N, C-alpha and C positions, 0 to 999 in steps of 0.2 A: 504493500500500500504506500502511495506517495505521501510522505510526511506533511506536505503542503496542505493536504486535506484535513489534517488535524489542527491546523493553525487558523484557518479561515473557513467561512461558510461558502463563499463564492470564489470560483477560480475561472478566469477567462482565458481561453486559448485563441489568440488572434495572430494574423499575419503582420509582419513588420510594416508593410505599406498601409495597413489599416489602423495603426496606432494613433496617428494624428487626428483621425475623425471618430475614434471609438468613444462611446458614451459611458465613461467611468462613473460609478455611483459616487456620491459626495459624502465626505466625512465618515467613510467606512473603509476599514482595512480589508483588502481583497487580494486574491492570488492572481498572478499573471504569468502566462507561459507564452514565450515567443520562440518559434522554430526558425533558425537562420543558418543557412549552410549545413543543414542536417544536425545542428546542435540545439539542444533545448535550453533556453535561458529562463530562469525562474526568479520571480520577484514577489515581494509583498508591497502593495501600493495603496496609498490613501490620498485621494484628491480632496483638498480642503476648500471650502467656499468662504473661510474666515481669514485667510492669509494669502499674500502674493509671494510667499517664500516656500522653499522646499529643502528638506534635509535628506541626504542620501547616506545610508549606513553600509559600510563595507563588512566583509566577512572576517574569518579568522583563519589562522594556521593551526598546526598541531592537531588536526582532526584524525582521530582513529576511526576509520570507517567501519570497523567491526563493532564499535561501541556507540557511535553517534549516527543518527539517522539523517539522511539528506532529503531535501536541501536544508542547509544550515543557515539560520538567520540570527546571528548574535544581536542582542539588545532589542529584539522585537517586543519584549515585555515593557519597554519604555514608551511604547506607541501612544498611550493615553496621556502622556505628559506634555504632548505638543499639539498646539493648535495648527501648526503648519502642515503642508502636504509632506508626505513621507514616501521614501522608496528604500526598501531593503533588497540588495541584489546578491544572489547566491553565486558560488563559484562552480561552473560546470567542469572545471579541470579535474575535480575529484572523480568524475566519471571516466576519465581517460584510463585510469588504472587504480585499483583498490589500494595499492601500496603507497599512493601519494597522500601525504599528510599536510604538506604546504604547497598549495597550487598556485598562489599569487595570480589567479585568473589568466594563467599563461596560455592554456590551450595546447595547440600543436605548433610545429615549426611553420606550417602553412596557414594557420588560422589563429590570430591573436584574439582570444576571447574578450579581453578587457577593452580592446578597440571596438569590438562589436557592441559591448555593453554601453560604451560611450555613445554610439549611434542610436541605440534604443532609448537611452535616457534623454537624449536631445529631442527625440520624437515625443516622448511623454511630456517633457517640459513645454513643447509647442502646444500640445493638447491642453495642458493645464494653464497655458498663457503665462508662464513664469520666465522671467529674464535670467540670463546666466549669472548676472551679478547678485541675484537673489537666491543662488544655489550654494549650499554648503555641503561638502563631503566630510564625513566624520568616520574615523576608524583608528584602530591601534594595531601594531605589529603588521601582519600581512594586509589587514584592512586599512592600515595607514598607508602602506605602499599603493594599494589600489586607489585610495582617495587622492593621493598626490598625482598619480597618473591621470586620473579622470579630470582633476582640476587643471592639468596641463593641456589635455585634449579639448576640454570644454572651456574655451577662453572666457575670462571674466568671472569665473566662479572662484570659490574659496575653499581651502582645505584646512581642517583642524585635526591634527594627528598626534598620536603618542607612541613612542618607541617603534617608529615605522622603519621598515627596511628601506634603505636608500640604494644599496648595491647588493643584489641578491646573492651574487657569487661570494660576498664577504660573510654571508650568514652561515648557520650551522651546516657543515659539509654533508652530513647524512641527508638532510632535506634537499639540499642543492643537487647532489648527485642523483637522487631519485627523480627530481624534476628533469634533469638532463637526459636521463635514461628513457623516460616515458614520453616526455613532451618534445624532445629534440633528437630522438633516435640515437642518443649517446654520442652526439657529435664531439669531436675533439675540442678542447677549450679554446684554442686559437681561432678556429673556424666559427665556433659558437659566438664568441664575443665580437668577431668581425661582422658577422651577418645579422646578429640579433642583439647586439649590445644595448640598443635603445630600449629593449624590452626588459633587460636585466639590470640596468643602471639608470637611475633617474637623471643623473647629470648628462648622460648621453641623449636621453629623451629631450631634456631642456635644449640641448644644442640642435637636435634635429628639428624641433618645433620653433626654434629661435624665440623661446618664450619661457619665462619663469612665472608660475602662478603665485597669487597671494596666498600665503599659508603660514600657519603657526605650528611649530614642531616641539612637543614636549619630549624631553630626553631624561631618563633616570641615570644619573652619574654612577649609581651603584651597579648598573648593568654595564660591564666593561665591553661587551660585544656591541651594544648600542652606541656607547660613547666613542669607542676607538675605531670600530669598523663601519659605522654609519654616520654618526654626527660629525666627527672630525673630517672624514673625506668629503662630506657635503660642504663644510666650511671652506676647505681648500678649493674644491671644485667651483664654488660660486665666485671665487676671486677671478677665475679665468673667463667668466662670461661677460660679454661686452655691456649688457644692460639688463635691467629687470623689468622692462616694459612698463615702468611706472608702478609696479607692484612691490610689496614689501614682504620680507621674510623675517619671522621672529623665531628664535630658538630659545626655549625656556628650559633651563636645567633645574632638576629637583633631586632630592635625596630620598630614597625608599629602599630599605634593606631587602625587600622582596625581589629586587632585580628586574629582569625583563618583563616579568608577568605583572609588575606593579602598574596599575592604571589609575586615572582619575576616578574616584569613587562616584557612584551614581548621583549622590547628593551634590557633588561639585560639577560633574559632567553635564547634567541636564541644564542648570542655569547658565553654565559656561557656553553651551551650544546656543542657547537663546540669545545671549549677549553678543556672540559673534555674528549671528544672523542679522542683528540690528547694528553691527559695526560699532558696538559700544565698549567692548573690552579693549579692542586694539587702540593703542595710544592712550588708554585709560582716560577717556573723556570725562569731564566733570559731571556731565548729565547722564552718567552711565545707568542710573537707577530709573530713568524715565522709561516707562513701558510703552510698547506700541499699542495703538488703539485696538487692534484685533485681539491682543492678549487680554487687555482690560475688559473688553466686552465679553470675551469667552469665559473668563474666570474672575469676575469683578470681586467676588466675596473674598478671594484669597490674594487680592492685589497687594496688601501690606506685607503678607508673608513672602510673596514672590520678590518684592522689592528688597526685603532683608536678605533673602538668599542671594540675590544678584550682588548686593553690596558686599556681602561676605566673600563672594567669589572674587570681586575686584580686589579686596584687601589681601586675600591669599596670594593673588598673582603679583601684587605690588611687592610682596616680601620675597619673591623669587628672583634669581639672577637672570637677567634678560640680555640677549644679544639681538640687536636690530641690525640687520645686514643690508647695506646699500653700497652703491658704487663709491660714494665719497668716504666710506670708512674701510674700504678693502685694504688700505695700507696698514690698518691696525692689525688685521689678521695675518698679514705678511710678516709682521714683527713677531707674532706668536709662533707661527709655523715656519 
């Protein structure tokens, strides 16, 4: 039995070309299946008539397919906390082979699944009449990687990620070697990186697209693989890019002894996501506690509680060490590295 049927009452199976005109139910989470190039893409979708913004949640890695049912939609339990439209997108790469535990939406050497997901999401956004600048991608670890890729491919959108992989070949070798074996027919490393480097290294994708998205990247300094193999290479690589297309990159370092698996807890993540959607956390605006009208009308009774939650989030972030990376401060990082 498809696990999607246990999550929602309604599942719609439609063609890619019909997405833009499909009549989605409003304010109701439903399932969506799109068959594209003989690959089934599965989503949880909610179209809101109370907001002009959308949050897209990425998946996870470390999936033991003998124990976890597919499709996998982390954080779908958060759905009732948001007035905005929502999309959860599953990773079809797990269906390539049962041995795969970290798929990174890679697909096969001939078909990059994450690129197809970007095309599908753009069609859904057109249907919902949502602008790219009102789109937020949220995810951690493998879901952080997919969020950064999608924010790069869907220009003008924003990503908020935690302990995301930046260079997949730098991650745990067991997961990476399994990915190479089943997704890229065990290509030798040199050929793999030459032909598909932009799919395995976000810096290479930035170069290919000539674009760096607006994103904030939380990194736990207690996770050495995240700090040394992903965060520092990202800092070095950003120095070599000619411009950021007017976008900003924030890297927020924090300390949590749980290492890579440490995440922003639900109590912090949910108000943080809402603040980023309204561009109120970034730069720590003085009016950060001012709620959007849609949220006030949706949950007016809890307005004061939400304001307090948002203000606590702002204060927590102010206490963290922040790097704001722009062209004009690249010389600063050259001194460090």
